N, C-alpha and C positions, 0 to 999 in steps of 0.2 A: 595204142599208146600206153605205156606204163606210167601210172601216177607217180609223182615225186614223193618220196618219203619226207614228211614234214620235219623230221628231226635231222636227217642227214642231207636233205636237199641243199642246205647251205652248209658248206664245210665248217668245222670248228676252227676257231682261231688257233694259231700256233701257241704252244704252251707258254712261251715268254710273254706273248700278248695277254693271254688269260691271267698269268701271274700278276702282271702290272695292273690289269683291270681290277681283279679281286682284292689285291692289296690296297689299291686306291679306295675301293668301295668300303673296306673295313676301316679305313681312316676317316670316312665320312659318316658311317652309320654304326649303330649298336642295336641290340635287340632287347626285348622286354626281359628275357631270362637273365641276361648279363646285368642289366640295370638292377633287377630285383635282388640278385645274388650279392651285389656289391653295396647296395644301399645300407645294409646293416653294419658295414665297416665304420669304425669311428671317424676315419678320414677317407671317404671314397674317392676323392680327387676330382669330383665333378658336382655340379648343381643341376637339378632337374627343373626345367621350366615348362609348365603347362601353358601353351600359347593360345588356348581356346578362350572363349568369352568368360567373364566372371560367373555368369549363370550356369554354364556347363561345368566350370571348375567346382562351384559349390555343390552341384548335384553328385559329383564323384571325381576324384583325382588321385594320382599316385601319392602315397604317404610321403610327406616331406617336400612335395613339389611346390614351387612358387608360381602363382598365377601371374603371367606377364604376356597378355595378348600381343601377337606379333606386330600389330600397328602401334603399340606403346613401347617398343624396344628402342631405346635411345640412351645416350651416355648418362643422362641424369638418372634414369631408372635402373641403370646397371652400376651406379657408383658405389653401392654397398658390397660389390663382389670384386675380388681381385681380378685384375686384367688377364692374368694367365690361367684362371680357373676354367676348366672345360665346362661348357654349357651343353647339356643334353636337352633337346627340345622334343616335344611331342604334341600332336593334335588329336583329332578324332581317329584317324587311321588311314588305310590305303586310299580311301576315296576322298581324302582331304589334303590340300597342299599348304595348310597353315604352318606346318613344321618346316617346310621348304622355304616359305617366305620368311619365317623367323631366322632360319639358318643364314639366309642371304643377308638379312639386317645385321645379325651378330658378326658374321664374317666381314661385312663392310665396315664395322666398327673395330675391327682388329681382334675380335674375340675368338678363341678356339671353340669349335662347335661340332657336335654330332647329332644326327637325327635318330630318335628311337623308332625303328621301323615297327609298324603295326599300330602305333599310337595307343590310345586308351582302349580301343577294341581288341588289339593284340594282347594288352595287359589282362583284360577281362577273359579273353580266350584261354590264357594260361592259368586262370583261376586265382590270380593274385588279388589281394584285398585293395579296396579303395577307401579313402577318407572322404568325408563330406563336410560341408561348411567352409568357412574362410580360414 
């Protein structure tokens, strides 16, 4: 018996299906590099929320990020930000679902949201600086 090739054993989706999938994925996610490159703009068009605990935020966070743990996301805590402002959320990284929980809460409140894939670990892997403190 010939072993199944793990890559081609399941046929690839048709290109139209792949296109729809990856376009949708890009509408839901951004990456550390793109966030870093855009944060220096005077009006980047988004706000970055670190959705980890205050203790982890203080130990190191993206420059300019606001600490808003996912459990504290509500209308009152978002009232300082325009309703149409894109919210970019991050947590610890691929082993953490805090950013997904935050994205669910933000979307349920009618806020546009993207998850920064890689989280703080991806940011550090890229060699980008962190701020500390509050």
